[in-house]
KOLGU-4560 file (N, C-alpha, C; in nm, 3 decimals, padded with zeros to 5 digits):
<recs>
<n_xx: 02.629 n_yy: -02.060 n_zz: 02.062 ca_xx: 02.640 ca_yy: -02.006 ca_zz: 01.943 c_xx: 02.795 c_yy: -01.982 c_zz: 01.979 mol: A seq: 1 type: UNK>
<n_xx: 02.850 n_yy: -01.980 n_zz: 01.783 ca_xx: 02.938 ca_yy: -01.963 ca_zz: 01.782 c_xx: 03.074 c_yy: -01.941 c_zz: 01.762 mol: A seq: 2 type: UNK>
<n_xx: 03.182 n_yy: -01.963 n_zz: 01.772 ca_xx: 03.268 ca_yy: -01.881 ca_zz: 01.788 c_xx: 03.232 c_yy: -01.737 c_zz: 01.691 mol: A seq: 3 type: UNK>
<n_xx: 03.258 n_yy: -01.781 n_zz: 01.540 ca_xx: 03.237 ca_yy: -01.682 ca_zz: 01.529 c_xx: 03.161 c_yy: -01.498 c_zz: 01.492 mol: A seq: 4 type: UNK>
<n_xx: 03.035 n_yy: -01.611 n_zz: 01.578 ca_xx: 02.939 ca_yy: -01.490 ca_zz: 01.615 c_xx: 02.974 c_yy: -01.421 c_zz: 01.785 mol: A seq: 5 type: UNK>
<n_xx: 03.017 n_yy: -01.491 n_zz: 01.856 ca_xx: 03.049 ca_yy: -01.434 ca_zz: 01.902 c_xx: 03.174 c_yy: -01.303 c_zz: 01.958 mol: A seq: 6 type: UNK>
<n_xx: 03.240 n_yy: -01.356 n_zz: 01.827 ca_xx: 03.419 ca_yy: -01.265 ca_zz: 01.842 c_xx: 03.267 c_yy: -01.077 c_zz: 01.765 mol: A seq: 7 type: UNK>
<n_xx: 03.202 n_yy: -01.155 n_zz: 01.636 ca_xx: 03.115 ca_yy: -01.033 ca_zz: 01.618 c_xx: 03.013 c_yy: -00.975 c_zz: 01.728 mol: A seq: 8 type: UNK>
<n_xx: 02.997 n_yy: -01.001 n_zz: 01.857 ca_xx: 02.885 ca_yy: -00.960 ca_zz: 01.923 c_xx: 02.961 c_yy: -00.890 c_zz: 02.038 mol: A seq: 9 type: UNK>
<n_xx: 03.129 n_yy: -00.915 n_zz: 02.060 ca_xx: 03.204 ca_yy: -00.890 ca_zz: 02.123 c_xx: 03.318 c_yy: -00.679 c_zz: 02.067 mol: A seq: 10 type: UNK>
<n_xx: 03.240 n_yy: -00.751 n_zz: 01.944 ca_xx: 03.328 ca_yy: -00.615 ca_zz: 01.829 c_xx: 03.209 c_yy: -00.535 c_zz: 01.818 mol: A seq: 11 type: UNK>
<n_xx: 03.112 n_yy: -00.575 n_zz: 01.810 ca_xx: 02.940 ca_yy: -00.479 ca_zz: 01.787 c_xx: 03.005 c_yy: -00.410 c_zz: 01.971 mol: A seq: 12 type: UNK>
<n_xx: 02.966 n_yy: -00.446 n_zz: 02.049 ca_xx: 02.950 ca_yy: -00.419 ca_zz: 02.189 c_xx: 03.040 c_yy: -00.303 c_zz: 02.187 mol: A seq: 13 type: UNK>
<n_xx: 03.171 n_yy: -00.328 n_zz: 02.180 ca_xx: 03.263 ca_yy: -00.259 ca_zz: 02.209 c_xx: 03.243 c_yy: -00.130 c_zz: 02.088 mol: A seq: 14 type: UNK>
<n_xx: 03.213 n_yy: -00.175 n_zz: 01.940 ca_xx: 03.184 ca_yy: -00.001 ca_zz: 01.891 c_xx: 03.042 c_yy: 00.001 c_zz: 01.938 mol: A seq: 15 type: UNK>
<n_xx: 02.929 n_yy: -00.009 n_zz: 01.995 ca_xx: 02.894 ca_yy: 00.074 ca_zz: 02.047 c_xx: 02.834 c_yy: 00.123 c_zz: 02.169 mol: A seq: 16 type: UNK>
<n_xx: 02.994 n_yy: 00.047 n_zz: 02.245 ca_xx: 03.037 ca_yy: 00.148 ca_zz: 02.307 c_xx: 03.123 c_yy: 00.274 c_zz: 02.292 mol: A seq: 17 type: UNK>
<n_xx: 03.137 n_yy: 00.264 n_zz: 02.216 ca_xx: 03.292 ca_yy: 00.375 ca_zz: 02.197 c_xx: 03.216 c_yy: 00.508 c_zz: 02.097 mol: A seq: 18 type: UNK>
<n_xx: 03.046 n_yy: 00.490 n_zz: 02.045 ca_xx: 02.960 ca_yy: 00.497 ca_zz: 01.963 c_xx: 02.880 c_yy: 00.612 c_zz: 02.100 mol: A seq: 19 type: UNK>
<n_xx: 02.878 n_yy: 00.554 n_zz: 02.126 ca_xx: 02.769 ca_yy: 00.580 ca_zz: 02.242 c_xx: 02.835 c_yy: 00.709 c_zz: 02.358 mol: A seq: 20 type: UNK>
<n_xx: 02.969 n_yy: 00.676 n_zz: 02.389 ca_xx: 03.042 ca_yy: 00.808 ca_zz: 02.431 c_xx: 03.084 c_yy: 00.866 c_zz: 02.342 mol: A seq: 21 type: UNK>
<n_xx: 03.062 n_yy: 00.898 n_zz: 02.242 ca_xx: 03.076 ca_yy: 00.986 ca_zz: 02.152 c_xx: 02.954 c_yy: 01.085 c_zz: 02.162 mol: A seq: 22 type: UNK>
<n_xx: 02.856 n_yy: 01.003 n_zz: 02.103 ca_xx: 02.742 ca_yy: 01.037 ca_zz: 02.077 c_xx: 02.665 c_yy: 01.160 c_zz: 02.210 mol: A seq: 23 type: UNK>
<n_xx: 02.723 n_yy: 01.060 n_zz: 02.367 ca_xx: 02.647 ca_yy: 01.140 ca_zz: 02.459 c_xx: 02.760 c_yy: 01.269 c_zz: 02.493 mol: A seq: 24 type: UNK>
<n_xx: 02.852 n_yy: 01.233 n_zz: 02.464 ca_xx: 02.982 ca_yy: 01.394 ca_zz: 02.447 c_xx: 02.905 c_yy: 01.516 c_zz: 02.382 mol: A seq: 25 type: UNK>
<n_xx: 02.865 n_yy: 01.455 n_zz: 02.230 ca_xx: 02.846 ca_yy: 01.547 ca_zz: 02.136 c_xx: 02.703 c_yy: 01.571 c_zz: 02.156 mol: A seq: 26 type: UNK>
<n_xx: 02.567 n_yy: 01.541 n_zz: 02.199 ca_xx: 02.462 ca_yy: 01.586 ca_zz: 02.189 c_xx: 02.379 c_yy: 01.635 c_zz: 02.376 mol: A seq: 27 type: UNK>
<n_xx: 02.502 n_yy: 01.579 n_zz: 02.424 ca_xx: 02.457 ca_yy: 01.606 ca_zz: 02.570 c_xx: 02.410 c_yy: 01.751 c_zz: 02.638 mol: A seq: 28 type: UNK>
<n_xx: 02.248 n_yy: 01.735 n_zz: 02.644 ca_xx: 02.264 ca_yy: 01.918 ca_zz: 02.708 c_xx: 02.274 c_yy: 01.895 c_zz: 02.814 mol: A seq: 29 type: UNK>
<n_xx: 02.310 n_yy: 01.821 n_zz: 02.908 ca_xx: 02.368 ca_yy: 01.848 ca_zz: 03.081 c_xx: 02.476 c_yy: 01.882 c_zz: 03.026 mol: A seq: 30 type: UNK>
<n_xx: 02.529 n_yy: 01.983 n_zz: 03.211 ca_xx: 02.638 ca_yy: 02.005 ca_zz: 03.195 c_xx: 02.783 c_yy: 01.895 c_zz: 03.228 mol: A seq: 31 type: UNK>
<n_xx: 02.898 n_yy: 01.935 n_zz: 03.166 ca_xx: 02.996 ca_yy: 01.863 ca_zz: 03.162 c_xx: 02.997 c_yy: 01.733 c_zz: 03.249 mol: A seq: 32 type: UNK>
<n_xx: 02.990 n_yy: 01.808 n_zz: 03.400 ca_xx: 03.028 ca_yy: 01.709 ca_zz: 03.528 c_xx: 02.863 c_yy: 01.592 c_zz: 03.528 mol: A seq: 33 type: UNK>
<n_xx: 02.755 n_yy: 01.529 n_zz: 03.480 ca_xx: 02.665 ca_yy: 01.573 ca_zz: 03.535 c_xx: 02.692 c_yy: 01.398 c_zz: 03.332 mol: A seq: 34 type: UNK>
<n_xx: 02.758 n_yy: 01.494 n_zz: 03.303 ca_xx: 02.749 ca_yy: 01.407 ca_zz: 03.109 c_xx: 02.837 c_yy: 01.313 c_zz: 03.206 mol: A seq: 35 type: UNK>
<n_xx: 02.996 n_yy: 01.347 n_zz: 03.240 ca_xx: 03.102 ca_yy: 01.251 ca_zz: 03.271 c_xx: 03.016 c_yy: 01.130 c_zz: 03.368 mol: A seq: 36 type: UNK>
<n_xx: 02.932 n_yy: 01.139 n_zz: 03.446 ca_xx: 02.916 ca_yy: 01.084 ca_zz: 03.554 c_xx: 02.817 c_yy: 00.984 c_zz: 03.491 mol: A seq: 37 type: UNK>
<n_xx: 02.698 n_yy: 01.044 n_zz: 03.411 ca_xx: 02.607 ca_yy: 00.907 ca_zz: 03.293 c_xx: 02.681 c_yy: 00.853 c_zz: 03.232 mol: A seq: 38 type: UNK>
<n_xx: 02.840 n_yy: 00.822 n_zz: 03.156 ca_xx: 02.923 ca_yy: 00.834 ca_zz: 03.050 c_xx: 02.953 c_yy: 00.744 c_zz: 03.147 mol: A seq: 39 type: UNK>
<n_xx: 03.068 n_yy: 00.761 n_zz: 03.296 ca_xx: 03.063 ca_yy: 00.620 ca_zz: 03.357 c_xx: 03.004 c_yy: 00.552 c_zz: 03.388 mol: A seq: 40 type: UNK>
<n_xx: 02.900 n_yy: 00.596 n_zz: 03.423 ca_xx: 02.800 ca_yy: 00.484 ca_zz: 03.466 c_xx: 02.766 c_yy: 00.345 c_zz: 03.328 mol: A seq: 41 type: UNK>
<n_xx: 02.752 n_yy: 00.428 n_zz: 03.211 ca_xx: 02.644 ca_yy: 00.384 ca_zz: 03.078 c_xx: 02.886 c_yy: 00.265 c_zz: 03.031 mol: A seq: 42 type: UNK>
<n_xx: 02.972 n_yy: 00.320 n_zz: 03.120 ca_xx: 03.073 ca_yy: 00.269 ca_zz: 03.106 c_xx: 03.111 c_yy: 00.134 c_zz: 03.150 mol: A seq: 43 type: UNK>
<n_xx: 03.092 n_yy: 00.171 n_zz: 03.353 ca_xx: 03.064 ca_yy: 00.018 ca_zz: 03.375 c_xx: 02.983 c_yy: -00.074 c_zz: 03.344 mol: A seq: 44 type: UNK>
<n_xx: 02.862 n_yy: -00.052 n_zz: 03.294 ca_xx: 02.764 ca_yy: -00.179 ca_zz: 03.234 c_xx: 02.831 c_yy: -00.197 c_zz: 03.107 mol: A seq: 45 type: UNK>
<n_xx: 02.866 n_yy: -00.101 n_zz: 03.005 ca_xx: 02.912 ca_yy: -00.206 ca_zz: 02.930 c_xx: 03.044 c_yy: -00.251 c_zz: 02.928 mol: A seq: 46 type: UNK>
<n_xx: 03.077 n_yy: -00.206 n_zz: 03.018 ca_xx: 03.273 ca_yy: -00.311 ca_zz: 03.083 c_xx: 03.210 c_yy: -00.457 c_zz: 03.087 mol: A seq: 47 type: UNK>
<n_xx: 03.053 n_yy: -00.486 n_zz: 03.182 ca_xx: 02.992 ca_yy: -00.570 ca_zz: 03.248 c_xx: 02.974 c_yy: -00.664 c_zz: 03.144 mol: A seq: 48 type: UNK>
<n_xx: 02.858 n_yy: -00.580 n_zz: 03.098 ca_xx: 02.869 ca_yy: -00.661 ca_zz: 02.915 c_xx: 02.967 c_yy: -00.740 c_zz: 02.839 mol: A seq: 49 type: UNK>
<n_xx: 03.071 n_yy: -00.673 n_zz: 02.829 ca_xx: 03.156 ca_yy: -00.673 ca_zz: 02.706 c_xx: 03.266 c_yy: -00.816 c_zz: 02.842 mol: A seq: 50 type: UNK>
<n_xx: 03.265 n_yy: -00.839 n_zz: 02.942 ca_xx: 03.308 ca_yy: -00.945 ca_zz: 03.085 c_xx: 03.243 c_yy: -01.043 c_zz: 03.046 mol: A seq: 51 type: UNK>
<n_xx: 03.145 n_yy: -01.065 n_zz: 03.035 ca_xx: 02.975 ca_yy: -01.149 ca_zz: 03.059 c_xx: 03.037 c_yy: -01.211 c_zz: 02.909 mol: A seq: 52 type: UNK>
<n_xx: 03.038 n_yy: -01.117 n_zz: 02.806 ca_xx: 03.030 ca_yy: -01.180 ca_zz: 02.600 c_xx: 03.185 c_yy: -01.260 c_zz: 02.637 mol: A seq: 53 type: UNK>
<n_xx: 03.299 n_yy: -01.205 n_zz: 02.746 ca_xx: 03.382 ca_yy: -01.239 ca_zz: 02.686 c_xx: 03.396 c_yy: -01.416 c_zz: 02.814 mol: A seq: 54 type: UNK>
<n_xx: 03.328 n_yy: -01.419 n_zz: 02.889 ca_xx: 03.366 ca_yy: -01.562 ca_zz: 02.946 c_xx: 03.250 c_yy: -01.585 c_zz: 02.906 mol: A seq: 55 type: UNK>
<n_xx: 03.138 n_yy: -01.612 n_zz: 02.815 ca_xx: 03.085 ca_yy: -01.706 ca_zz: 02.768 c_xx: 03.136 c_yy: -01.756 c_zz: 02.617 mol: A seq: 56 type: UNK>
<n_xx: 03.285 n_yy: -01.632 n_zz: 02.578 ca_xx: 03.370 ca_yy: -01.705 ca_zz: 02.485 c_xx: 03.447 c_yy: -01.790 c_zz: 02.496 mol: A seq: 57 type: UNK>
<n_xx: 03.547 n_yy: -01.801 n_zz: 02.634 ca_xx: 03.616 ca_yy: -01.862 ca_zz: 02.694 c_xx: 03.547 c_yy: -01.986 c_zz: 02.725 mol: A seq: 58 type: UNK>
<n_xx: 03.444 n_yy: -02.006 n_zz: 02.759 ca_xx: 03.338 ca_yy: -02.135 ca_zz: 02.838 c_xx: 03.338 c_yy: -02.208 c_zz: 02.674 mol: A seq: 59 type: UNK>
<n_xx: 03.302 n_yy: -02.139 n_zz: 02.582 ca_xx: 03.250 ca_yy: -02.187 ca_zz: 02.459 c_xx: 03.411 c_yy: -02.298 c_zz: 02.366 mol: A seq: 60 type: UNK>
<n_xx: 03.513 n_yy: -02.198 n_zz: 02.396 ca_xx: 03.601 ca_yy: -02.240 ca_zz: 02.368 c_xx: 03.672 c_yy: -02.308 c_zz: 02.381 mol: A seq: 61 type: UNK>
<n_xx: 03.707 n_yy: -02.364 n_zz: 02.559 ca_xx: 03.714 ca_yy: -02.474 ca_zz: 02.597 c_xx: 03.583 c_yy: -02.560 c_zz: 02.610 mol: A seq: 62 type: UNK>
<n_xx: 03.497 n_yy: -02.591 n_zz: 02.552 ca_xx: 03.421 ca_yy: -02.709 ca_zz: 02.560 c_xx: 03.428 c_yy: -02.724 c_zz: 02.401 mol: A seq: 63 type: UNK>
<n_xx: 03.511 n_yy: -02.685 n_zz: 02.300 ca_xx: 03.494 ca_yy: -02.694 ca_zz: 02.216 c_xx: 03.667 c_yy: -02.793 c_zz: 02.189 mol: A seq: 64 type: UNK>
<n_xx: 03.750 n_yy: -02.685 n_zz: 02.298 ca_xx: 03.886 ca_yy: -02.745 ca_zz: 02.318 c_xx: 03.835 c_yy: -02.890 c_zz: 02.413 mol: A seq: 65 type: UNK>
<n_xx: 03.770 n_yy: -02.906 n_zz: 02.440 ca_xx: 03.703 ca_yy: -03.055 ca_zz: 02.500 c_xx: 03.675 c_yy: -03.200 c_zz: 02.419 mol: A seq: 66 type: UNK>
<n_xx: 03.562 n_yy: -03.111 n_zz: 02.287 ca_xx: 03.528 ca_yy: -03.200 ca_zz: 02.243 c_xx: 03.652 c_yy: -03.272 c_zz: 02.125 mol: A seq: 67 type: UNK>
<n_xx: 03.725 n_yy: -03.182 n_zz: 02.076 ca_xx: 03.839 ca_yy: -03.203 ca_zz: 02.048 c_xx: 03.912 c_yy: -03.281 c_zz: 02.081 mol: A seq: 68 type: UNK>
<n_xx: 03.954 n_yy: -03.250 n_zz: 02.188 ca_xx: 04.053 ca_yy: -03.413 ca_zz: 02.268 c_xx: 03.953 c_yy: -03.495 c_zz: 02.222 mol: A seq: 69 type: UNK>
<n_xx: 03.845 n_yy: -03.516 n_zz: 02.273 ca_xx: 03.802 ca_yy: -03.645 ca_zz: 02.307 c_xx: 03.785 c_yy: -03.711 c_zz: 02.161 mol: A seq: 70 type: UNK>
<n_xx: 03.746 n_yy: -03.622 n_zz: 02.023 ca_xx: 03.757 ca_yy: -03.638 ca_zz: 01.921 c_xx: 03.849 c_yy: -03.697 c_zz: 01.849 mol: A seq: 71 type: UNK>
<n_xx: 03.960 n_yy: -03.632 n_zz: 01.916 ca_xx: 04.124 ca_yy: -03.709 ca_zz: 01.830 c_xx: 04.194 c_yy: -03.849 c_zz: 01.929 mol: A seq: 72 type: UNK>
<n_xx: 04.059 n_yy: -03.899 n_zz: 02.044 ca_xx: 04.107 ca_yy: -04.002 ca_zz: 02.087 c_xx: 04.084 c_yy: -04.026 c_zz: 02.054 mol: A seq: 73 type: UNK>
<n_xx: 03.881 n_yy: -04.038 n_zz: 02.061 ca_xx: 03.899 ca_yy: -04.153 ca_zz: 01.962 c_xx: 03.911 c_yy: -04.210 c_zz: 01.793 mol: A seq: 74 type: UNK>
<n_xx: 03.938 n_yy: -04.100 n_zz: 01.764 ca_xx: 04.012 ca_yy: -04.130 ca_zz: 01.611 c_xx: 04.126 c_yy: -04.183 c_zz: 01.621 mol: A seq: 75 type: UNK>
<n_xx: 04.224 n_yy: -04.174 n_zz: 01.743 ca_xx: 04.352 ca_yy: -04.250 ca_zz: 01.754 c_xx: 04.359 c_yy: -04.406 c_zz: 01.807 mol: A seq: 76 type: UNK>
<n_xx: 04.218 n_yy: -04.427 n_zz: 01.853 ca_xx: 04.168 ca_yy: -04.542 ca_zz: 01.871 c_xx: 04.109 c_yy: -04.602 c_zz: 01.799 mol: A seq: 77 type: UNK>
<n_xx: 04.097 n_yy: -04.528 n_zz: 01.696 ca_xx: 03.992 ca_yy: -04.630 ca_zz: 01.582 c_xx: 04.121 c_yy: -04.613 c_zz: 01.518 mol: A seq: 78 type: UNK>
<n_xx: 04.194 n_yy: -04.561 n_zz: 01.421 ca_xx: 04.314 ca_yy: -04.575 ca_zz: 01.425 c_xx: 04.454 c_yy: -04.656 c_zz: 01.459 mol: A seq: 79 type: UNK>
<n_xx: 04.453 n_yy: -04.695 n_zz: 01.603 ca_xx: 04.497 ca_yy: -04.799 ca_zz: 01.602 c_xx: 04.483 c_yy: -04.967 c_zz: 01.608 mol: A seq: 80 type: UNK>
<n_xx: 04.322 n_yy: -04.934 n_zz: 01.652 ca_xx: 04.297 ca_yy: -05.066 ca_zz: 01.616 c_xx: 04.290 c_yy: -05.121 c_zz: 01.445 mol: A seq: 81 type: UNK>
<n_xx: 04.251 n_yy: -05.012 n_zz: 01.324 ca_xx: 04.302 ca_yy: -05.067 ca_zz: 01.210 c_xx: 04.451 c_yy: -05.070 c_zz: 01.173 mol: A seq: 82 type: UNK>
<n_xx: 04.529 n_yy: -05.056 n_zz: 01.281 ca_xx: 04.690 ca_yy: -05.107 ca_zz: 01.241 c_xx: 04.679 c_yy: -05.195 c_zz: 01.275 mol: A seq: 83 type: UNK>
<n_xx: 04.589 n_yy: -05.251 n_zz: 01.404 ca_xx: 04.623 ca_yy: -05.412 ca_zz: 01.445 c_xx: 04.537 c_yy: -05.449 c_zz: 01.335 mol: A seq: 84 type: UNK>
<n_xx: 04.434 n_yy: -05.423 n_zz: 01.320 ca_xx: 04.415 ca_yy: -05.550 ca_zz: 01.234 c_xx: 04.457 c_yy: -05.567 c_zz: 01.097 mol: A seq: 85 type: UNK>
<n_xx: 04.528 n_yy: -05.455 n_zz: 01.093 ca_xx: 04.581 ca_yy: -05.476 ca_zz: 00.926 c_xx: 04.692 c_yy: -05.572 c_zz: 00.947 mol: A seq: 86 type: UNK>
<n_xx: 04.792 n_yy: -05.538 n_zz: 01.090 ca_xx: 04.903 ca_yy: -05.600 ca_zz: 01.098 c_xx: 04.857 c_yy: -05.745 c_zz: 01.109 mol: A seq: 87 type: UNK>
<n_xx: 04.747 n_yy: -05.777 n_zz: 01.155 ca_xx: 04.682 ca_yy: -05.908 ca_zz: 01.178 c_xx: 04.649 c_yy: -05.988 c_zz: 01.037 mol: A seq: 88 type: UNK>
<n_xx: 04.637 n_yy: -05.897 n_zz: 00.968 ca_xx: 04.561 ca_yy: -05.938 ca_zz: 00.820 c_xx: 04.736 c_yy: -05.989 c_zz: 00.776 mol: A seq: 89 type: UNK>
<n_xx: 04.830 n_yy: -05.903 n_zz: 00.797 ca_xx: 04.983 ca_yy: -05.919 ca_zz: 00.770 c_xx: 04.996 c_yy: -06.049 c_zz: 00.769 mol: A seq: 90 type: UNK>
<n_xx: 05.002 n_yy: -06.064 n_zz: 00.846 ca_xx: 05.084 ca_yy: -06.201 ca_zz: 00.953 c_xx: 05.011 c_yy: -06.340 c_zz: 00.901 mol: A seq: 91 type: UNK>
<n_xx: 04.892 n_yy: -06.284 n_zz: 00.861 ca_xx: 04.790 ca_yy: -06.407 ca_zz: 00.814 c_xx: 04.910 c_yy: -06.459 c_zz: 00.636 mol: A seq: 92 type: UNK>
<n_xx: 04.983 n_yy: -06.370 n_zz: 00.594 ca_xx: 05.010 ca_yy: -06.410 ca_zz: 00.454 c_xx: 05.147 c_yy: -06.423 c_zz: 00.433 mol: A seq: 93 type: UNK>
<n_xx: 05.184 n_yy: -06.380 n_zz: 00.613 ca_xx: 05.337 ca_yy: -06.376 ca_zz: 00.639 c_xx: 05.388 c_yy: -06.549 c_zz: 00.664 mol: A seq: 94 type: UNK>
<n_xx: 05.532 n_yy: -06.593 n_zz: 00.685 ca_xx: 05.459 ca_yy: -06.765 ca_zz: 00.667 c_xx: 05.481 c_yy: -06.785 c_zz: 00.844 mol: A seq: 95 type: UNK>
<n_xx: 05.445 n_yy: -06.861 n_zz: 00.915 ca_xx: 05.431 ca_yy: -06.884 ca_zz: 01.024 c_xx: 05.630 c_yy: -06.945 c_zz: 01.115 mol: A seq: 96 type: UNK>
<n_xx: 05.677 n_yy: -06.934 n_zz: 00.955 ca_xx: 05.821 ca_yy: -07.051 ca_zz: 01.032 c_xx: 05.933 c_yy: -06.846 c_zz: 01.084 mol: A seq: 97 type: UNK>
<n_xx: 05.838 n_yy: -06.724 n_zz: 01.055 ca_xx: 05.890 ca_yy: -06.628 ca_zz: 01.036 c_xx: 05.874 c_yy: -06.521 c_zz: 01.215 mol: A seq: 98 type: UNK>
<n_xx: 05.736 n_yy: -06.623 n_zz: 01.223 ca_xx: 05.672 ca_yy: -06.615 ca_zz: 01.364 c_xx: 05.784 c_yy: -06.630 c_zz: 01.464 mol: A seq: 99 type: UNK>
<n_xx: 05.791 n_yy: -06.532 n_zz: 01.595 ca_xx: 05.856 ca_yy: -06.602 ca_zz: 01.690 c_xx: 05.767 c_yy: -06.721 c_zz: 01.780 mol: A seq: 100 type: UNK>
<n_xx: 05.789 n_yy: -06.826 n_zz: 01.869 ca_xx: 05.730 ca_yy: -06.904 ca_zz: 01.934 c_xx: 05.668 c_yy: -06.857 c_zz: 02.007 mol: A seq: 101 type: UNK>
<n_xx: 05.686 n_yy: -06.666 n_zz: 02.071 ca_xx: 05.573 ca_yy: -06.658 ca_zz: 02.160 c_xx: 05.441 c_yy: -06.590 c_zz: 02.077 mol: A seq: 102 type: UNK>
<n_xx: 05.473 n_yy: -06.565 n_zz: 01.982 ca_xx: 05.375 ca_yy: -06.479 ca_zz: 01.851 c_xx: 05.284 c_yy: -06.594 c_zz: 01.852 mol: A seq: 103 type: UNK>
<n_xx: 05.342 n_yy: -06.756 n_zz: 01.781 ca_xx: 05.261 ca_yy: -06.789 ca_zz: 01.771 c_xx: 05.151 c_yy: -06.914 c_zz: 01.819 mol: A seq: 104 type: UNK>
<n_xx: 05.263 n_yy: -06.888 n_zz: 01.978 ca_xx: 05.172 ca_yy: -06.932 ca_zz: 02.104 c_xx: 05.074 c_yy: -06.874 c_zz: 02.128 mol: A seq: 105 type: UNK>
<n_xx: 05.141 n_yy: -06.739 n_zz: 02.128 ca_xx: 04.949 ca_yy: -06.603 ca_zz: 02.132 c_xx: 04.841 c_yy: -06.635 c_zz: 02.005 mol: A seq: 106 type: UNK>
<n_xx: 04.893 n_yy: -06.675 n_zz: 01.899 ca_xx: 04.804 ca_yy: -06.694 ca_zz: 01.775 c_xx: 04.718 c_yy: -06.811 c_zz: 01.803 mol: A seq: 107 type: UNK>
<n_xx: 04.801 n_yy: -06.906 n_zz: 01.851 ca_xx: 04.710 ca_yy: -07.052 ca_zz: 01.911 c_xx: 04.676 c_yy: -07.048 c_zz: 02.031 mol: A seq: 108 type: UNK>
<n_xx: 04.677 n_yy: -06.967 n_zz: 02.125 ca_xx: 04.593 ca_yy: -06.967 ca_zz: 02.235 c_xx: 04.488 c_yy: -06.858 c_zz: 02.203 mol: A seq: 109 type: UNK>
<n_xx: 04.458 n_yy: -06.731 n_zz: 02.098 ca_xx: 04.337 ca_yy: -06.669 ca_zz: 02.092 c_xx: 04.262 c_yy: -06.798 c_zz: 02.016 mol: A seq: 110 type: UNK>
<n_xx: 04.307 n_yy: -06.858 n_zz: 01.885 ca_xx: 04.209 ca_yy: -06.986 ca_zz: 01.885 c_xx: 04.157 c_yy: -07.068 c_zz: 01.947 mol: A seq: 111 type: UNK>
<n_xx: 04.249 n_yy: -07.097 n_zz: 02.070 ca_xx: 04.184 ca_yy: -07.230 ca_zz: 02.073 c_xx: 04.207 c_yy: -07.366 c_zz: 02.091 mol: A seq: 112 type: UNK>
<n_xx: 04.359 n_yy: -07.343 n_zz: 02.017 ca_xx: 04.412 ca_yy: -07.462 ca_zz: 01.991 c_xx: 04.441 c_yy: -07.578 c_zz: 02.083 mol: A seq: 113 type: UNK>
<n_xx: 04.404 n_yy: -07.717 n_zz: 02.071 ca_xx: 04.412 ca_yy: -07.833 ca_zz: 02.172 c_xx: 04.584 c_yy: -07.812 c_zz: 02.174 mol: A seq: 114 type: UNK>
<n_xx: 04.625 n_yy: -07.817 n_zz: 02.356 ca_xx: 04.718 ca_yy: -07.816 ca_zz: 02.402 c_xx: 04.884 c_yy: -07.762 c_zz: 02.355 mol: A seq: 115 type: UNK>
<n_xx: 04.770 n_yy: -07.616 n_zz: 02.297 ca_xx: 04.943 ca_yy: -07.489 ca_zz: 02.229 c_xx: 05.003 c_yy: -07.499 c_zz: 02.383 mol: A seq: 116 type: UNK>
<n_xx: 04.984 n_yy: -07.509 n_zz: 02.465 ca_xx: 05.041 ca_yy: -07.440 ca_zz: 02.624 c_xx: 05.213 c_yy: -07.522 c_zz: 02.645 mol: A seq: 117 type: UNK>
<n_xx: 05.218 n_yy: -07.647 n_zz: 02.552 ca_xx: 05.306 ca_yy: -07.751 ca_zz: 02.555 c_xx: 05.416 c_yy: -07.760 c_zz: 02.384 mol: A seq: 118 type: UNK>
<n_xx: 05.360 n_yy: -07.701 n_zz: 02.330 ca_xx: 05.460 ca_yy: -07.765 ca_zz: 02.210 c_xx: 05.538 c_yy: -07.664 c_zz: 02.173 mol: A seq: 119 type: UNK>
<n_xx: 05.579 n_yy: -07.744 n_zz: 02.125 ca_xx: 05.751 ca_yy: -07.627 ca_zz: 02.081 c_xx: 05.654 c_yy: -07.563 c_zz: 01.931 mol: A seq: 120 type: UNK>
<n_xx: 05.761 n_yy: -07.438 n_zz: 01.892 ca_xx: 05.781 ca_yy: -07.348 ca_zz: 01.776 c_xx: 05.684 c_yy: -07.516 c_zz: 01.637 mol: A seq: 121 type: UNK>
<n_xx: 05.766 n_yy: -07.592 n_zz: 01.612 ca_xx: 05.745 ca_yy: -07.673 ca_zz: 01.523 c_xx: 05.628 c_yy: -07.683 c_zz: 01.503 mol: A seq: 122 type: UNK>
<n_xx: 05.575 n_yy: -07.783 n_zz: 01.640 ca_xx: 05.418 ca_yy: -07.807 ca_zz: 01.629 c_xx: 05.334 c_yy: -07.736 c_zz: 01.711 mol: A seq: 123 type: UNK>
<n_xx: 05.404 n_yy: -07.570 n_zz: 01.749 ca_xx: 05.285 ca_yy: -07.442 ca_zz: 01.711 c_xx: 05.270 c_yy: -07.420 c_zz: 01.567 mol: A seq: 124 type: UNK>
<n_xx: 05.283 n_yy: -07.445 n_zz: 01.493 ca_xx: 05.333 ca_yy: -07.404 ca_zz: 01.291 c_xx: 05.236 c_yy: -07.531 c_zz: 01.266 mol: A seq: 125 type: UNK>
<n_xx: 05.274 n_yy: -07.600 n_zz: 01.264 ca_xx: 05.230 ca_yy: -07.740 ca_zz: 01.266 c_xx: 05.008 c_yy: -07.703 c_zz: 01.251 mol: A seq: 126 type: UNK>
<n_xx: 05.004 n_yy: -07.647 n_zz: 01.405 ca_xx: 04.846 ca_yy: -07.644 ca_zz: 01.463 c_xx: 04.851 c_yy: -07.572 c_zz: 01.398 mol: A seq: 127 type: UNK>
<n_xx: 04.890 n_yy: -07.464 n_zz: 01.382 ca_xx: 04.829 ca_yy: -07.342 ca_zz: 01.310 c_xx: 04.832 c_yy: -07.366 c_zz: 01.199 mol: A seq: 128 type: UNK>
<n_xx: 04.850 n_yy: -07.449 n_zz: 01.082 ca_xx: 04.847 ca_yy: -07.436 ca_zz: 01.000 c_xx: 04.698 c_yy: -07.523 c_zz: 00.950 mol: A seq: 129 type: UNK>
<n_xx: 04.684 n_yy: -07.633 n_zz: 01.036 ca_xx: 04.631 ca_yy: -07.700 ca_zz: 01.022 c_xx: 04.464 c_yy: -07.703 c_zz: 01.083 mol: A seq: 130 type: UNK>
<n_xx: 04.485 n_yy: -07.590 n_zz: 01.139 ca_xx: 04.305 ca_yy: -07.475 ca_zz: 01.184 c_xx: 04.270 c_yy: -07.514 c_zz: 01.070 mol: A seq: 131 type: UNK>
</recs>
């Protein structure tokens, strides 16, 4: 049941309680004491129903919140991955001369260029360009 539907159910329940009390007072053939007793019993019954509806609504909202958190986390991971991909592609169009030795080293390592670990910056640039 959606949140909007639950809110409608709670509102309808509250309206029903109020209507029942008013109608009970207006049309009760019993003495006032008997009527008050029945109203009190019904009130307890309705309050219990309302508490249950509120608890269900709370649980539904919590589930929605958790699902939302998971979705935001997944979207965040996708954004990070796309950002990294874009940065990686941008680096391809950037001159290797502007890269640091560590960046060149990591790129050569990822590409499994032989002997990369012993190369200096200019050797790494040359090896990457020839790869």
